[in-house]
C-alpha positions as CSV (number, residue, x, y, z in Angstrom):
1,M,-13.3,-34.4,8.4
2,I,-14.2,-30.8,7.5
3,T,-11.7,-28.0,8.3
4,E,-12.8,-24.7,10.0
5,D,-12.4,-22.8,6.7
6,Q,-14.6,-25.3,4.9
7,K,-17.2,-25.0,7.7
8,E,-17.3,-21.3,7.4
9,Q,-17.7,-21.5,3.6
10,Y,-20.5,-24.0,3.8
11,R,-22.3,-22.0,6.5
12,K,-22.3,-18.9,4.3
13,A,-23.5,-20.9,1.3
14,L,-26.4,-22.4,3.3
15,E,-27.7,-19.1,4.7
16,G,-31.2,-18.3,3.5
17,Q,-31.6,-21.7,1.7
18,E,-34.3,-23.1,4.0
19,S,-36.9,-23.4,1.3
20,K,-34.7,-25.6,-1.0
21,T,-34.6,-29.4,-1.0
22,T,-31.7,-31.6,-0.2
23,A,-31.2,-32.4,-3.9
24,E,-31.1,-28.7,-4.8
25,L,-28.6,-27.9,-2.1
26,A,-26.4,-30.8,-3.1
27,R,-26.5,-29.6,-6.7
28,E,-25.5,-26.0,-5.8
29,L,-22.7,-27.1,-3.6
30,G,-21.4,-29.6,-6.1
31,V,-21.5,-32.5,-3.6
32,G,-23.6,-35.7,-3.3
33,V,-26.5,-36.1,-0.9
34,P,-24.6,-38.3,1.5
35,R,-21.8,-35.8,1.6
36,L,-24.3,-33.0,2.2
37,S,-25.8,-34.9,5.1
38,H,-22.3,-35.2,6.6
39,I,-21.7,-31.5,6.2
40,L,-25.0,-30.6,7.8
41,K,-24.3,-32.9,10.7
42,E,-20.8,-31.3,11.2
43,L,-22.4,-27.8,11.2
44,G,-25.2,-28.8,13.6
45,L,-27.9,-27.9,11.1
46,S,-31.1,-29.8,10.4
47,R,-31.7,-31.5,7.0
48,P,-34.3,-29.8,4.9
49,K,-37.5,-31.6,4.0
50,G,-37.6,-33.7,0.8
51,G,-40.6,-31.9,-0.7
52,R,-40.9,-28.4,-2.0
53,S,-42.3,-25.6,0.0
54,T,-46.0,-24.6,-0.5
55,A,-45.2,-21.2,-1.8
56,R,-43.1,-22.6,-4.7
57,K,-45.9,-24.9,-5.8
58,D,-48.4,-22.1,-6.5
59,I,-48.4,-21.3,-10.2
60,P,-50.0,-18.1,-11.4
61,R,-53.3,-18.5,-13.3
62,E,-52.3,-16.5,-16.4
63,E,-49.0,-18.3,-16.8
64,F,-50.7,-21.7,-16.3
65,E,-53.5,-21.0,-18.8
66,R,-51.1,-19.7,-21.4
67,E,-49.1,-22.9,-21.3
68,V,-52.1,-25.2,-21.4
69,R,-53.8,-23.4,-24.3
70,A,-50.5,-23.5,-26.2
71,G,-50.9,-27.3,-26.4
72,R,-48.3,-28.3,-23.8
73,S,-48.6,-31.9,-22.6
74,M,-48.5,-33.1,-19.1
75,G,-44.9,-34.0,-19.2
76,E,-43.9,-30.7,-20.7
77,L,-45.9,-28.8,-18.1
78,C,-44.1,-30.7,-15.3
79,L,-40.7,-29.8,-16.8
80,D,-41.7,-26.2,-17.5
81,F,-42.8,-25.5,-13.9
82,G,-40.5,-27.9,-12.1
83,V,-43.3,-29.7,-10.3
84,S,-44.9,-33.1,-10.2
85,N,-47.9,-34.3,-12.2
86,Q,-50.0,-34.2,-9.0
87,V,-49.4,-30.4,-8.7
88,I,-50.4,-29.9,-12.3
89,Y,-53.6,-31.9,-11.8
90,R,-54.4,-29.8,-8.7
91,H,-53.9,-26.5,-10.6
92,A,-56.0,-27.8,-13.5
93,R,-58.9,-28.6,-11.2
94,K,-58.5,-25.3,-9.4
95,Y,-58.6,-23.2,-12.6
96,G,-61.1,-25.4,-14.4
97,L,-58.9,-26.4,-17.3
98,V,-58.8,-29.7,-19.2
99,L,-55.4,-31.2,-19.6
100,R,-54.5,-33.2,-22.7
101,S,-52.0,-36.0,-22.9
102,K,-49.3,-36.1,-25.6
103,F,-51.2,-38.9,-27.3
104,D,-54.3,-36.7,-27.7
105,I,-52.2,-33.8,-29.0
106,S,-50.5,-36.1,-31.5
107,A,-53.8,-37.5,-32.7
108,E,-55.2,-34.0,-33.3
109,L,-52.1,-32.9,-35.2
110,A,-52.1,-36.2,-37.2
111,A,-55.7,-35.5,-38.3
112,Q,-54.4,-32.2,-39.7
113,G,-51.4,-33.8,-41.4
114,L,-48.9,-32.5,-38.8
115,R,-46.6,-33.8,-36.1
116,R,-44.6,-32.3,-33.3
117,C,-40.9,-33.3,-33.3
118,V,-39.9,-34.8,-30.0
119,T,-36.5,-33.2,-30.2
120,C,-37.0,-29.6,-31.4
121,K,-40.7,-29.4,-30.3
122,E,-41.7,-27.8,-33.6
123,T,-44.8,-28.7,-35.5
124,K,-44.0,-29.8,-39.1
125,S,-45.7,-31.5,-42.0
126,L,-46.0,-35.3,-41.4
127,E,-45.5,-36.4,-45.0
128,T,-42.5,-34.2,-46.0
129,E,-40.6,-33.5,-42.8
130,F,-40.5,-36.9,-41.2
131,Y,-38.7,-40.1,-42.5
132,N,-40.6,-43.4,-42.9
133,H,-40.3,-45.9,-40.0
134,Y,-42.1,-49.2,-39.9
135,A,-42.4,-49.2,-36.1
136,G,-43.3,-45.5,-35.6
137,P,-46.8,-44.0,-35.2
138,L,-48.5,-43.9,-38.6
139,S,-45.3,-45.5,-40.0
140,K,-43.3,-42.2,-39.5
141,N,-40.4,-41.3,-37.3
142,T,-40.9,-39.2,-34.2
143,R,-38.0,-37.0,-35.0
144,C,-38.0,-34.6,-37.9
145,Q,-35.5,-35.0,-40.8
146,E,-33.4,-32.0,-39.7
147,C,-33.0,-33.3,-36.1
148,Q,-32.2,-36.8,-37.4
149,R,-29.5,-35.5,-39.8
150,R,-28.0,-33.4,-37.0
151,Q,-28.0,-36.3,-34.6
152,R,-26.5,-38.7,-37.1
153,K,-23.8,-36.1,-38.0
154,E,-22.9,-35.5,-34.3
155,Y,-22.7,-39.3,-33.7
156,Q,-20.4,-39.8,-36.6
157,Q,-18.2,-36.9,-35.6
158,G,-18.0,-38.1,-32.0
159,Y,-17.2,-41.7,-33.2
160,K,-14.3,-40.4,-35.4
161,R,-13.1,-38.1,-32.6
162,R,-13.1,-40.9,-30.1
163,A,-11.2,-43.2,-32.5
164,R,-8.6,-40.5,-33.2
165,G,-8.3,-39.5,-29.5
166,T,-7.7,-42.9,-28.1
167,G,-5.4,-44.0,-30.9
168,A,-6.7,-47.6,-30.5
169,L,-7.6,-49.7,-33.4
170,L,-11.3,-50.6,-33.2
171,T,-11.9,-54.3,-33.6
172,R,-14.9,-56.6,-34.0
173,R,-15.4,-60.3,-33.5
174,C,-16.5,-62.1,-36.7
175,A,-19.8,-63.9,-36.4
176,D,-18.5,-67.0,-38.3
177,C,-14.8,-67.6,-37.3
178,L,-15.2,-65.8,-33.9
179,Q,-11.8,-64.0,-34.3
180,D,-11.2,-60.4,-33.3
181,K,-10.0,-58.4,-36.4
182,P,-9.6,-54.7,-37.2
183,L,-13.0,-53.1,-38.0
184,E,-11.9,-50.7,-40.8
185,T,-9.8,-53.1,-42.8
186,N,-11.4,-56.6,-42.3
187,F,-15.1,-55.8,-42.5
188,E,-16.9,-54.6,-45.6
189,P,-19.2,-51.6,-45.5
190,D,-22.8,-52.4,-44.8
191,P,-25.4,-49.7,-44.3
192,K,-27.6,-52.0,-42.2
193,G,-24.9,-53.3,-39.9
194,Q,-23.6,-52.0,-36.6
195,R,-21.3,-49.0,-37.2
196,R,-22.2,-49.5,-40.9
197,R,-19.9,-52.5,-41.2
198,S,-20.7,-56.2,-41.8
199,N,-20.6,-58.7,-38.9
200,Q,-18.6,-61.1,-41.0
201,C,-14.9,-60.6,-42.0
202,H,-13.6,-60.6,-45.6
203,D,-12.3,-64.2,-45.4
204,C,-15.6,-65.6,-44.2
205,L,-17.6,-63.6,-46.7
206,K,-15.3,-64.8,-49.5
207,G,-15.6,-68.4,-48.5
208,K,-19.4,-68.0,-48.3
209,R,-19.6,-66.6,-51.8
210,E,-17.4,-69.3,-53.2
211,R,-19.5,-72.0,-51.6
212,A,-22.6,-70.4,-53.0
213,L,-21.1,-70.3,-56.5
214,N,-19.9,-73.9,-56.2
215,Q,-23.4,-75.0,-55.1
216,A,-25.0,-73.1,-58.0
217,A,-22.5,-74.7,-60.4
218,N,-23.1,-78.2,-58.9
219,S,-26.9,-77.7,-59.2
220,L,-26.5,-76.8,-62.9
221,L,-24.4,-79.9,-63.5
222,E,-26.9,-82.2,-61.8
223,E,-29.7,-80.8,-63.9
224,N,-27.7,-82.2,-66.9
225,G,-27.2,-85.6,-65.3
226,V,-23.6,-85.2,-64.1
227,R,-21.9,-84.5,-60.8
228,R,-18.4,-83.4,-59.7
229,C,-16.8,-85.8,-57.3
230,C,-15.9,-84.2,-54.0
231,T,-12.6,-86.2,-53.7
232,C,-11.1,-86.4,-57.2
233,L,-13.0,-83.3,-58.5
234,E,-13.8,-85.1,-61.8
235,I,-17.1,-84.7,-63.5
236,K,-18.8,-88.0,-64.0
237,L,-22.3,-89.4,-64.8
238,L,-24.7,-89.2,-61.9
239,E,-26.6,-92.4,-62.4
240,S,-23.7,-94.8,-63.2
241,D,-20.6,-93.5,-61.4
242,F,-22.1,-92.6,-58.0
243,S,-23.6,-95.1,-55.5
244,T,-27.1,-94.7,-54.1
245,D,-27.5,-92.8,-50.8
246,R,-31.0,-91.7,-49.8
247,R,-29.7,-89.2,-47.3
248,A,-27.7,-87.3,-50.0
249,R,-29.0,-84.8,-52.6
250,R,-30.7,-86.5,-55.5
251,G,-30.2,-89.9,-53.8
252,R,-26.5,-90.3,-54.8
253,T,-23.2,-90.1,-52.9
254,Y,-21.0,-87.1,-53.2
255,D,-17.9,-89.1,-54.1
256,C,-17.7,-91.4,-57.1
257,R,-17.6,-95.2,-56.9
258,A,-13.8,-95.4,-57.3
259,C,-13.1,-92.9,-54.6
260,H,-15.7,-94.5,-52.3
261,S,-14.0,-97.9,-52.8
262,Q,-10.6,-96.5,-51.9
263,K,-12.0,-94.8,-48.8
264,K,-13.5,-98.1,-47.7
265,A,-10.2,-100.0,-48.3
266,R,-8.4,-97.4,-46.1
267,Y,-10.9,-97.8,-43.3
268,A,-10.7,-101.6,-43.5
269,K,-6.9,-101.5,-43.4
270,A,-6.9,-99.2,-40.4
271,A,-9.3,-101.4,-38.6
272,A,-7.2,-104.5,-39.2
273,S,-4.1,-102.8,-37.9
274,A,-5.7,-101.8,-34.7
275,Q,-4.8,-103.6,-31.5
276,P,-7.3,-106.4,-30.6
277,T,-9.4,-106.2,-27.5
278,P,-7.7,-107.9,-24.5
279,A,-9.2,-111.3,-23.6
280,H,-11.5,-111.7,-20.6
281,P,-9.6,-112.7,-17.5
282,P,-10.6,-116.2,-16.4
283,N,-10.8,-115.3,-12.7
284,A,-12.4,-111.9,-13.0
285,L,-16.0,-111.1,-12.5
286,P,-18.3,-112.7,-15.1
287,G,-19.4,-110.1,-17.7
288,S,-16.7,-107.6,-16.6
289,R,-13.5,-106.6,-18.3
290,D,-11.9,-105.1,-15.2
291,S,-9.3,-107.6,-13.9
292,T,-8.3,-105.3,-11.0
293,R,-11.7,-105.5,-9.3
294,P,-11.6,-107.9,-6.4
295,M,-13.7,-111.0,-6.7
296,P,-16.3,-111.6,-4.0
297,P,-15.6,-114.6,-1.7
298,A,-18.7,-116.5,-2.8
299,V,-17.8,-116.1,-6.5
300,R,-14.2,-117.0,-5.8
301,S,-15.1,-120.2,-4.0
302,H,-17.4,-121.2,-6.8
303,H,-14.7,-120.7,-9.5
304,Q,-12.2,-122.4,-7.3
305,A,-14.5,-125.4,-6.8
306,Q,-14.9,-125.7,-10.6
307,A,-11.2,-125.1,-11.5
308,G,-9.8,-127.2,-8.7
309,P,-6.5,-126.6,-7.0
310,D,-5.0,-124.9,-10.2
311,F,-7.1,-121.7,-9.6
312,T,-4.8,-118.7,-8.8
313,P,-5.8,-115.0,-8.4
314,A,-5.1,-112.8,-11.4
315,P,-2.4,-110.1,-11.1
316,Q,-3.5,-106.4,-10.7
317,A,-2.9,-103.7,-13.3
318,N,0.4,-102.6,-11.8
319,G,1.8,-106.2,-11.9
320,A,1.3,-107.0,-8.2
321,E,-0.7,-110.0,-7.2
322,R,-4.2,-109.6,-5.8
323,A,-4.4,-109.7,-2.1
324,D,-6.3,-112.4,-0.2
325,F,-10.0,-111.8,0.1
């Protein structure tokens, strides 16, 4: 609900604002469009039209010609005069002017070795004032060096200010171990990484480097006809002390014959000590190991006819006898 004092304030603020759109009125009053509609309904006023008035869409010829001849593109003209592109096209036909797109302007400037910065709107030398960028037009960035340095500095200052203001320790999830760790202390600097930090933590990078060094050392050993056993870590002859394995590198196993024999002996001992598979119940379904599944009457009568009067139903899993079929 709106109080009487608020109604009086809104009524004074809306006096003489018939030519403005709903969005402009909402912006001046500091409220949203739904709230403005509710206020107008409470005051008994009609909602203004969405489009702009005809008087505001008329642009003087001198001002329009000056902006067009200055090399302003279609989007810049729309922002300068606060109108749509349809209004700009209508004035161009009315005054007999030819509009140029931003691509035409950029092509003309590039032919002269120049480029207009998209941030500061200044025309500068293409070769000396713009950084290289593989995906940009003519392999150059669209922002000049000065604007890029200023933007990078503002971003870094804002990042540091946010980190200090919140007091929270920024973390990152490692791409290898998938653990969340502090960004500043557990990730190495990387100019190409996000926030100029690597996406792998110190431990994962250290292990990756160690594996690379070990692989390089093993390759050097194998070139000399020897290999380091992955179990006992002893260096032995590749051809005589390692069994053949076509899936492994150089067609030889990674553990020596002695270690491989010990591993096979452990596997055989573990398999022998395992519990045997339970025997097939004599009165269960043929081809089935489930002794708790009831036997169909036809199958039961067949087995009973073969076994004679000694045939008895098998007990269930919980120890109770099977019920009659």
